C-alpha positions as CSV (number, residue, x, y, z in Angstrom):
1,T,39.7,-8.6,7.5
2,L,39.3,-5.0,8.2
3,K,36.7,-2.6,6.4
4,S,36.6,1.2,6.9
5,Y,34.4,3.7,5.7
6,W,34.3,7.4,5.0
7,I,31.2,9.4,5.2
8,R,30.6,13.0,4.3
9,K,27.5,15.0,4.1
10,G,26.5,15.8,0.4
11,S,24.9,18.6,-1.1
12,A,21.5,17.3,-0.1
13,F,22.3,17.0,3.7
14,S,19.6,18.7,5.9
15,T,19.0,18.5,9.3
16,A,15.1,18.8,9.0
17,V,12.8,16.2,7.7
18,A,10.9,17.8,4.8
19,R,7.4,16.3,4.9
20,Q,6.3,15.6,0.8
21,E,2.7,15.6,0.2
22,T,1.0,12.6,-1.1
23,E,-2.2,13.9,-2.2
24,L,-3.2,17.2,-4.5
25,T,-6.4,18.6,-3.3
26,P,-8.8,21.1,-4.8
27,E,-7.2,24.2,-3.0
28,M,-3.7,23.4,-3.7
29,I,-5.0,23.7,-7.3
30,A,-7.2,26.6,-6.5
31,T,-4.4,28.9,-5.0
32,G,-1.3,27.3,-7.3
33,S,0.3,26.4,-4.1
34,W,1.1,23.1,-5.3
35,R,3.8,24.1,-7.6
36,Q,6.2,24.9,-4.4
37,R,5.2,21.8,-2.5
38,P,7.2,18.6,-2.8
39,F,5.2,15.6,-3.8
40,K,6.2,11.8,-3.1
41,P,7.0,9.9,-6.0
42,Y,4.7,7.1,-6.8
43,N,5.7,3.7,-7.8
44,F,3.1,2.7,-10.2
45,S,4.7,-1.3,-10.4
46,A,3.8,-1.7,-6.9
47,L,1.2,-4.5,-6.5
48,G,-2.0,-3.4,-4.9
49,L,-3.7,-5.6,-1.6
50,P,-5.4,-8.6,-3.0
51,P,-9.6,-8.0,-3.3
52,A,-11.1,-9.7,-0.6
53,C,-13.8,-11.5,-2.4
54,G,-14.4,-15.3,-3.1
55,H,-17.6,-16.8,-1.4
56,L,-19.3,-20.2,-1.7
57,H,-22.4,-20.1,-3.6
58,P,-25.6,-20.7,-1.3
59,L,-26.1,-24.1,-3.3
60,L,-22.6,-25.4,-2.9
61,K,-22.9,-24.5,1.0
62,V,-25.8,-26.3,1.6
63,R,-24.4,-29.3,-0.5
64,S,-21.0,-29.3,1.9
65,Q,-23.7,-28.9,4.9
66,L,-25.3,-32.0,3.7
67,R,-22.0,-34.1,2.8
68,Q,-21.1,-33.2,6.2
69,I,-24.4,-34.4,7.6
70,F,-24.3,-37.9,5.9
71,L,-20.4,-38.3,7.0
72,E,-21.6,-37.8,10.5
73,M,-24.2,-40.5,10.4
74,G,-21.9,-43.1,8.7
């Protein structure tokens, strides 16, 4: 099987990489420069980081330690 592709430069082709803004600062709002700057589109359906939580209750910790001591004693 032989596959071939033709690639052409599109209307949005550029050799320079344009840095897109990710944050809107108070200075941008005050000067009005945010109107001319390209902003990175936000993905609102992306999942965030899972919360780093979940600790044992102090009494459950003591209970598990006592259980371990009794299991080691036989």
